[in-house]
C-alpha positions as CSV (number, residue, x, y, z in Angstrom):
1,M,17.3,-7.3,-5.7
2,H,15.4,-6.3,-8.1
3,T,16.1,-3.7,-11.1
4,L,13.4,-2.1,-13.1
5,K,14.0,-0.4,-16.2
6,L,12.9,2.9,-16.9
7,T,11.3,3.5,-20.5
8,T,9.9,6.0,-22.6
9,I,5.8,6.0,-22.8
10,G,4.1,8.5,-25.1
11,S,5.4,11.7,-23.7
12,S,6.3,10.0,-20.1
13,T,8.8,7.9,-18.4
14,G,7.5,4.7,-16.8
15,A,9.4,1.9,-15.3
16,V,9.0,-2.3,-16.5
17,F,9.0,-4.2,-13.3
18,P,10.5,-8.5,-13.8
19,K,6.7,-10.4,-13.4
20,E,8.5,-11.8,-10.1
21,L,8.8,-8.6,-8.5
22,L,4.7,-8.2,-9.7
23,A,3.6,-11.7,-8.1
24,Q,6.3,-10.6,-4.9
25,L,3.8,-7.4,-4.7
26,K,0.6,-9.3,-5.5
27,L,0.3,-6.1,-8.2
28,E,-1.5,-6.6,-11.8
29,K,-1.8,-4.5,-14.1
30,G,-3.8,-1.3,-13.4
31,D,-2.9,-1.5,-9.9
32,K,-1.9,1.2,-8.1
33,L,1.7,1.5,-6.5
34,Y,2.1,4.5,-3.8
35,V,5.7,6.2,-3.3
36,I,6.2,7.2,0.0
37,E,9.6,8.9,1.2
38,T,11.1,7.9,4.6
39,P,14.7,8.5,6.2
40,E,15.9,5.4,4.0
41,G,15.0,6.3,1.1
42,I,11.8,5.6,-1.2
43,L,9.7,3.2,-0.4
44,L,7.2,1.7,-3.3
45,T,4.5,-0.4,-1.7
46,P,1.1,-1.2,-3.2
47,Y,-0.7,-0.2,0.4
48,D,-2.4,2.7,0.7
49,P,-0.5,4.8,3.8
50,A,-4.0,7.1,4.3
51,I,-5.6,3.3,4.9
52,K,-3.0,2.7,7.7
53,D,-4.2,5.9,9.8
54,Q,-8.1,5.2,9.0
55,L,-7.4,1.6,10.8
56,K,-5.8,2.7,13.3
57,I,-8.8,5.5,14.8
58,G,-10.8,2.5,14.0
59,Q,-9.5,0.0,16.0
60,D,-8.9,3.1,18.7
61,F,-12.5,3.5,19.0
62,M,-13.4,-0.2,18.8
63,R,-10.7,-0.5,22.2
64,K,-12.7,2.3,23.7
65,Y,-16.1,1.0,23.2
66,R,-15.4,-2.4,23.8
67,D,-18.0,-3.2,25.9
68,T,-20.9,-1.8,24.1
69,F,-19.6,-4.1,20.9
70,K,-19.4,-7.0,22.7
71,V,-23.3,-6.3,23.8
72,L,-24.1,-5.4,20.1
73,A,-22.8,-8.5,19.2
74,E,-24.8,-11.1,21.3
């Protein structure tokens, strides 16, 4: 379990992430972190939830036209 420390940054409040947590999340300074509300609480993730929906649509499309993509790949 990791603990984040809140600190003042200008007129805002920011969180300080331990190096180990940044490495585990594969995050670097300047990366985006998405905040998602779930029934269990708040989820912090480096993955854009909108991309998941787009990938699902693409996978469904490719599955529907599987034979066409096979011929195109030859």
